[in-house]
N, C-alpha and C positions, 0 to 999 in steps of 0.2 A: 712212418704216421702211422698213424694207430687210426682203428674202424669199431666202433665200440658199439656201435649200432647195428640193430639185424640187419639182412638184406632186407624186408621187407619196406624200410627206411635209405637203400641205392650203398654206395662207397661212403658212408659220413665220416670224417676224422675231425677224433679232437682234438689231437697234435698233429704238426706237420711241418717241418726245416724248414727256414724262410731260406735255401736255395730250390725246391723240391719245384715251386711251381715257377713260372717268364709268364704264363697272363693268365690273368686271372680277368673273371668275369663275375659282378656283382647283379644280384637277384634283385628286386625295389632300388636302385641306386637312389631316387630320388626324393628320399629321406635326407634329415639335416644330416643325422648321425651314419651313415651307408655313406653319402655324396660327400662326409668328410671323410672319409676311411677311404673311398676312391682315391680322394685329390690325394690323397697319404701315399697310395700304395704308389700313384704315378712316379712322385716328387723322388720315391726310393728306386726307382728303376725298374720296376713294370708293369710290364705292358697291360691295359686295364680299360675293359667296356664295363655296358652296366645295360639296366634296363629297367623298368618299369610302364605302371599303367600308363601314365600321361607324367611329362616334366614340360613345370614348368618357370618363370622366374622367382625367386633368385639361382634356384640348382641350379637351372636350364644355361644361363651365361654362368657361374662357376663352372660343368661341366667342362664348357665348349671354349673359357678360356685354360683348362688347365690340356686341355686334347682331350677325353675323355668321351666316347661315340658313345649314345648314351638309346638304345631302341625303345621302342615303345608298336602295337604294346605287347604284355606277354602273349610268344608262343617258340613255340620248338627251335623254330628256323632259329631262333637268336642265337640261339647255339650254335649253331653250323659257318652263322657270320663271326662270333666268337673263335671259336677254336678254342674256347682252356683250358688249363692244369687242371686249374682250380675254380669251381664255386664259389659264392657266396651270397648265403639265403639269411636274407634280412628278416626281424621277426612281424612282421606285418603279412609277413605270404604264408598264407595256407596251403596242402595238405595237395587243393583240389588242386591249385595253381598250376595253370600246364605245360612250362617252364618246367620249375620240379618236379613236375613229372615227369617230365625228357628227362633231365635230372637224372632221375631217381631210375628208371629206365635204359636208360645208355652207362649207369655206373658210375656215372665223370665226376671225382674226389669233390664232397661241397662237405664248408665248415659253415658253422654262424658267425654274423662278426663278431659275435668277442671271443669267441676260441681261435677263432685268424688271427686279432689283436695280437691278444696274449702270444702264439706262436709265432709270428712277424714280429711282433716289439718289441714283447715286454720283456720273455727272456733273457734277457741280454744287459733291458738297465733298472735301474733304484727307480721300481712303479710305488708312484703317488695318492693315489687313490680318494678321489671327495664322493662320501655316501653320505645318505641320510635322508629324511623327506622334504630337505627345504633347505634352499640355498646352493646346491650340486655348484650349480653351473657358473656363480657370480665368484664363490670361490676356488675353484678347480680355474677357472681364467687369473682371478687374481694369482692365484698360489705357482701357474704354468708363469705371471708376467713376472713378480719377482725375481724367479728363480733366472730369466731372459736377459732383464735389467740390470744383472751380479755376475754377468758375464758370463753363466755357468752354461748356456745352449743349450738349454733344453727341448724335449720334442711335448707337446699338449698336442690330448679330444677333447674338445667340452662342445656340448651342447649348446652354445648359440654364441653368437658372430662378438668377437673378441674389438674391441674399434681398435685399440696399440697395434693390431696386426690385422686386421680386416680379414677373418676369417676363422673358422673354428677350430685349423693347429699349426699347428709351427714344428716341422720338423729340422730337428737339432741333433747336431752331436756332440752331446754331452750325457753323463752317467744319467740323468732324471727322466722319465717319462711320469707326467702328469695328465691321470684322465677319473670321470665320472663318472661314476661309480653307480648305474641305476641297478632297483631291484624290483625291475618289471622281468619280465619271461624274456629265453632268448633265441631261443624261435619253435616252430611249428614240431620239431623232434626234440628238444633241449626246455624242456618246460620251468626248470631253473631258473634266478636270479645271474642278471649280465656277470654284476661286482665277482659272482664266482670263481670266475675265470679270468678275473685282473693281475693276480700274485702279489697284492697291496704289499712293501716292508715297509711302506707310511703309509697308516688310513688317518683318514680326518672323518670321525662321527656327527658331522653338526644336530643332529635330532633324530628322533624315530617315533613316529605319530602314523597313526592308522592313513590309512593312504591307499591307494589301486583296490577298490569294493569287488571290481571285477577277473579280477586272481585271487587277493588274498580274505580268506571267511571274517576275521578277525583282527584284533591288533597282537592276541597271542600266535595269529597264523603269521602274522606282517614280521613278530616282534624276530619271528625262526631264523627270519631269510638272513639278520644280519647274527646271529648268532653263528651260523655257519660261517661269516665274513667273517669275523672274528678270531675265531678257531684258525684260522688260514693263513693268519699273519704268522711269521716269525719271532722269537723269544728273544731273539735282534731283533727284532723291526718295532715301530713307534704306534700307540695309535692315540689318537688325539681327539680327546672325544670334552662331546656340551656340558659341560657342569650344570645348566638349566636343567637337562633333559638324565632327571635321576635312571631314568629305565637300558637310556642309551647307558648310561656308568655302569650301571647293573650288567648289563651286554656284556660290557667290553673287558671290569673285572672279572667277570664269574667265565669266559668265555677264553683266554687266553692268558699266553706268560709272559705275553712282550711287552715294554714298555710303556702305562696310560700315563699321561697329561691332557690335567681339562683345563679348561679352560670357562671362561664369562665375562659380560657386562659388570654383572651386577656383585660387586665386594665381600655381600654378605656371604655368598655362595662358597666365598675362599676358596677356589677354582685356582693352580699354580701358575696362570697365567687371565689376569683381568688387569680390565682400561680403569682407572683413574682418571677424575678432571672432565669428566665427558661434558661436554660442549655441542649441541647440538645448533647448525645455523645453513642461511645461503651458499657460503663457501664448499661446506662437508660437517663433517666432525674431526672435530677438535680431541687427542684424548691421550694420557701418558701410560705406560703400556707397563704394567709389575707385573718380576717376572720373579716367585716361592720371597717373595714381602722384600724383592727386590727394584728401583724403577730403576730398566736399562734404556727408554725410551722415549720423546715423546714428538707424536704423527698427527699427519691430516693427509685422511682420510680424504681426499674425492667425493665421494659419496652421502648419500642420505640413508640415517634408518639405523637405532642401535642396532637392530639383527644386521646390518652391514659392519658393523663395528665387532661384533660377536664375530661375525665371518675369519672376516679378520681379523682376528686374535685368536683362529685357531692359525690359519696362514704363520700368524707371524712364532705362533707354538712348532708348527710343524717344518719352517724355515730353519729357523734353530734347531731343530732333529737335525735336519738334510749336513747344516755346517754353516750356515746362514749368519751374517751377526745383522748385530741389533742394526746398525749400522744402515746395511744392505739390505734389510729389508723396509725399514724410513722413510727411504730414495724412491723403493717401489712402490711403496703404499703411495708416494706423493704424484707419482709418473703414470698412476694406473684410472684412466680413463676409461673405462668402465666396459658394459657388451650391451652391447642390440638389445629392445624386449625387453633392459631394466630399465625400471624409468627413467629410456628413455627422453628425452624432448622432440617431439619430431619435428616443428614448426609453433612457428605464436603470431600467427593471422587474428590482426585487428588490435594486438592485443588480448587477447588468449592463450594460456602455455597449453600445448599438449600433446601430452607425455602416453609413449606403447610400454606397458612392461608385462609379466609372462603372467603373475598369478593365476593365481584359480583354486588355490585349497582355503577356507576360510584364515588358518593363518596367514599362510603369506599373503592376505586382502588387506588382513589387519596390518599386520608391519608396514607393508607397501602403502597406504591410507595415512600411518602414524609415522612416517616416510617423508611422505610429500607434503605433507601440515609444516613437518620443522624447517624443511628446507623455503617452502613460499610462505611461511608463518604470515596472518591475518587479509589472506586473501579464500574467496571463497573456490572453495573442492566440489567437484562435481569427479563422482566415479559415476565408473560406465564402468556395464560390466558383462562380461558372459561365460557363461556356468556350461563348457564345453569338455570338459575328460567328465571316465566313463562315472567319478566317484562324489565329481563335485556336479551334476545329475540330479544323486539321489537323497532322500529325506537322512541319510546317517547324519548329515550333516548341519540339516535345518536351523534347528536353533543355533548352531551357531556363528549359520554367517548372519544373524539375525540378530551377532552380539559379534560381524567382521568388521562395521562398517562405522561405529565411533569417530570422530572426524569429519565423515563427507557432513556438507554442506546437502548435498541434494544425492539422490542413485534415482541410476536407469537401466532396468536389470531385464536381459535380453530371455526369455521362455525358451528354452531347448524347444529343438522339434523332438519327436520318439525316436528313439533309440531300440531296436533288438537286443541290445546290451542287457538294460534299464529294463524290468522285471516291470508291469503293470503296476501299480501303486508304488510304487517306489521312488515317484521320481518326484525330485524337488521339486515342492511349493512356491514358483516366483510368485508368483496374486497374494498368497499369503506373506513370502517375506516381504512387499515391497508394503504394506499394507504396516507388519508391524514395524518396520521401517521409520512413517510415514507418525507411525503412536510417540515413539520414538522422537521423533520432532526433526528429522529426517525426511523429507519430502521425496516419494518413489514414484515411480512408475512401471509395470510392466509389460512390457511388446515381445509380440508373440516374431517380430518380421526389422533385420536392420533399416526395414527401408521407416519403418513410424519411432526407433530411438531417435535417427538420424533428423528426422521431422520437428522431437521434440527436443534436441539439443543446440541445431543450429536456429530456433523458434525464439530462446532464450536463453540463450550464452552471453552472458555481455563479454567487454574488455576489461581487465584485469581477472578473469577466470584463472585456477586451474581443473585441467578436463585428466582426468585419470583416465583410461581407457584397459583395459584388461582385460585378459583370455592369453588361453595358449594354442592359439589360431590365429588364423585370417580376421576369423572376427564376421564372413564376408564384405572382407573387404572396407571395412567400415570409417578406420583413420582416414583410410586415404581418401574416399567419399567426402567425408568427413571436411580434410584439409582446401579442400573443393571448393567445395558448396558455403567456406568458410572465408574463404578469399576471394 
């Protein structure tokens, strides 16, 4: 094992032998990624414990099912209970955290979650990393599924609950490991992007559009993270990149000697892998796949939206690169059930369809509205949006949001609470956004509370409406409350 960090950070390891630790403790275990990683470690045979400030369902239920003790709140005494050989520190943990402080003081070997994943699982496997601003969770979930459907027995770790497998991870014995590659920072002692630890042999790069304004200054700074990523792909590896994003193609071509394969929905982009004869409807998307000018498959993808067709094309290209046949990929697509909180139909009380989606970036909001409109044509689409992320709360996308609700018949938008990471004067002006949308013919309201939004929707929703609820958080329990009141 190696410890590149100074003594002030304790015994922080960059790499470790998988046989080094028997007992592993995760600080920040209640997060989606950390909790799923805890389950994977347990399934791999490690003794696993965790700690967090609060542990709520569904993660509390999942940890209990996996037999993982979750200790609360953070405290040095948790380490006495866990007696760990190795501690994994989540990226939500700050240096002043009392448990993290005790780990340093006791010089217990510790690692970030991405470094641990790289050391304990990825070194011995063919790592397929899905990176980019948009579509990571759906694309990585679909990639993992087509490998499993083709009996390749893959391992995967993704950022959403896959409906085919009922969880965020799968531990297989095959050579492939699919991982969602996040450009967010790694830990308080490692401010580099998480995906630099993931040892990509095959890389899918879906898009590069400015995001995470809390840690990246501007687009060039954001692009620099992806430049570092592509440089790590070995010469005998493959980078599958969307031709719809010229800057992503430039980054891939300029930064790597790996094989570059482009993909796109639009034939006029002349990508290596493209879709023809595309139709979108209630059953999802039907299209043919063309590879270097030759038609190789007719596909039914039971997901809505051209953006999901593009995600599927990236998986098709990457699947061919790792040895899957066109027939195997086509069958895998047809049996994919999707991911929770990605256009997930939660219920249809009184003929009102309620959909839960993770969209928060203006591009994602725009594509999701278009996708839902294509799947439920002719019905009134009511977009209900919570700008919650550190980027969506800022006014850097003020004008973009004003153009993102096209296709909605009505919009209701939550005004975010003040946040210490958003400087005064840089907040998204939600009342202004609502006025601009109304002026464009999309009647819109801005509300300061979830309760007020609920009252608006419950009062005016009618049978046949499609209520598209978009947030990258819990939205204050909006959907559960909405379903109770509509019922």
